[in-house]
C-alpha positions, 0 to 999 in steps of 0.5 A: 667258302664252298661257293668261292672254292667251286667258282675258282675250281671251275675257272681253273678247270676251264683254263686247263680245258681251253688250253688243251683245246687251243693247242691240240683240238682234242676234246677227249684229251682235254677231258682227260686233263680235267680229270687229272687236274681234279685228282692233283695236288693243286686241286687239293691245295685249292680245296684245303679248307673244304671237308672231304665230302665238299671236295668230292662235290666239287670234283663231281660238279667239275667232271659233270660240267666238262663231260668227264667220265671216271674211266679210261678215254682210250680203248683198252688193248683188245684180247689176243687173236684166236688161233684157228 
């Protein structure tokens, strides 16, 4: 069951990634979309038969496969300028 779910999850993540790349050509945005997908309700429904540990393994595998890191992709606002 785990292997079938992993293969299906990888296919869906790849479709999401490819759709974003074809439309916008923005790799960081595509990675961000994959990150959003692995935490979505759709992902949970796909993995409903898996335990929480197995869901986590699938998430980590997908994030690793697409070079996704669990932190914001865009620069954080810089601190306010200093007054001299």
